[in-house]
LUMKOLNU-801685 format. One record per atom (N, C-alpha, C): x, z, y negated. Coordinates in steps of 0.02 Angstrom, whole numbers, padded with zeros to 5 digits, always signed. Example, Ala and Ser with C-alpha at 12.3 -4.5 7.8 and 13.67 -1.06 7.14 Angstrom:
<rs>
+00660+00390+00284 +00615+00390+00225 +00660+00390+00165 +00642+00354+00112 +00684+00357+00053 +00645+00394-00002 
</rs>
This chain:
<rs>
+00041+00000+00060 +00000+00000+00000 +00043+00000-00063 +00098+00039-00062 +00142+00042-00119 +00175-00026-00131 +00191-00061-00077 +00223-00127-00083 +00176-00176-00117 +00113-00175-00098 +00064-00220-00128 +00055-00204-00202 +00052-00140-00219 +00044-00121-00289 +00105-00142-00330 +00164-00133-00302 +00226-00152-00336 +00228-00227-00346 +00209-00264-00295 +00209-00337-00299 +00159-00361-00352 +00102-00330-00355 +00051-00347-00405 +00078-00333-00475 +00111-00276-00484 +00140-00258-00548 +00193-00308-00570 +00237-00327-00524 +00290-00375-00539 +00261-00442-00558 +00211-00466-00520 +00180-00530-00535 +00144-00528-00603 +00112-00473-00618 +00078-00467-00682 +00129-00468-00738 +00186-00436-00729 +00239-00436-00779 +00268-00505-00789 +00276-00543-00735 +00302-00611-00740 +00253-00656-00777 +00189-00650-00763 +00141-00692-00797 +00136-00673-00870 +00144-00610-00887 +00143-00589-00957 +00204-00616-00993 +00262-00614-00960 +00323-00640-00991 +00316-00716-01001 +00287-00750-00952 +00276-00821-00957 +00229-00838-01015 +00177-00799-01022 +00129-00809-01077 +00163-00796-01144 +00205-00746-01147 +00241-00732-01210 +00289-00788-01227 +00322-00816-01177 +00367-00873-01188 +00328-00933-01214 +00270-00944-01186 +00229-01001-01208 +00206-00990-01280 +00186-00929-01297 +00166-00914-01365 +00224-00922-01413 +00284-00902-01393 +00343-00909-01436 +00358-00982-01449 +00351-01024-01397 +00362-01096-01405 +00311-01126-01453 +00248-01105-01447 +00196-01130-01492 +00210-01108-01564 +00233-01046-01573 +00250-01021-01639 +00306-01063-01670 +00359-01074-01632 +00415-01113-01658 +00394-01184-01676 +00350-01214-01636 +00325-01281-01651 +00283-01279-01715 +00241-01229-01721 +00198-01223-01781 +00240-01214-01843 +00294-01175-01839 +00336-01162-01897 +00374-01225-01920 +00377-01276-01878 +00410-01339-01897 +00364-01385-01937 +00299-01369-01939 +00253-01413-01975 +00269-01413-02050 +00259-01470-02083 +00276-01476-02154 +00245-01422-02198 +00183-01403-02183 +00148-01352-02222 +00187-01287-02224 +00217-01269-02168 +00252-01206-02164 +00327-01212-02177 +00356-01270-02164 +00429-01276-02171 +00452-01290-02242 +00408-01309-02287 +00428-01325-02355 +00430-01264-02402 +00412-01207-02378 +00411-01147-02420 +00453-01093-02387 +00476-01047-02427 +00514-00990-02401 +00465-00933-02388 +00436-00933-02329 +00386-00883-02310 +00420-00817-02293 +00390-00763-02314 +00412-00697-02293 +00362-00673-02241 +00386-00661-02181 +00341-00643-02126 +00335-00567-02117 +00373-00529-02153 +00369-00456-02149 +00326-00431-02207 +00270-00399-02192 +00221-00379-02243 +00252-00332-02295 +00290-00283-02272 +00320-00235-02318 +00369-00270-02366 +00408-00316-02340 +00454-00354-02383 +00415-00398-02432 +00360-00427-02410 +00319-00468-02454 +00290-00426-02510 +00268-00366-02495 +00241-00321-02547 +00295-00303-02597 +00354-00288-02572 +00410-00270-02615 +00427-00328-02662 +00431-00388-02635 +00446-00448-02675 +00391-00462-02725 +00329-00450-02705 +00272-00460-02749 +00276-00413-02809 +00293-00351-02797 +00300-00302-02851 +00357-00321-02898 +00413-00344-02870 +00470-00363-02911 +00454-00424-02956 +00423-00474-02926 +00411-00537-02961 +00346-00538-03001 +00301-00493-02986 +00236-00493-03020 +00190-00547-02994 +00207-00578-02938 +00166-00631-02908 +00121-00602-02854 +00065-00636-02843 +00019-00617-02790 +00047-00636-02722 +00020-00607-02671 +00038-00624-02603 -00012-00676-02577 +00014-00731-02552 -00027-00781-02518 -00016-00772-02444 -00069-00756-02408 -00063-00743-02336 -00097-00799-02297 -00064-00821-02244 -00091-00872-02200 -00102-00840-02132 -00164-00836-02111 -00181-00806-02047 -00206-00861-02000 -00191-00852-01936 -00215-00898-01886 -00237-00858-01825 -00282-00883-01788 -00306-00845-01729 -00255-00846-01673 -00213-00897-01672 -00162-00903-01622 -00112-00955-01645 -00065-00971-01604 -00017-01024-01620 -00039-01090-01589 -00103-01096-01575 -00130-01157-01545 -00127-01215-01595 -00126-01274-01568 -00123-01334-01612 -00188-01345-01645 
</rs>
């Protein structure tokens, strides 16, 4: 029984890692699009707030539901 549970856990971990790799690939592809590559985006919210306070500019945020095409 322990062997089956361990095997299930390992397989679940592998599929999660595979899904994360696929999401990372989609993210990298999305970041190459002209809309995103022509600007110097700050992806860290705290850094964006700090820069906004320094420059007096508003924060423009781009949200997406996923890295899907």
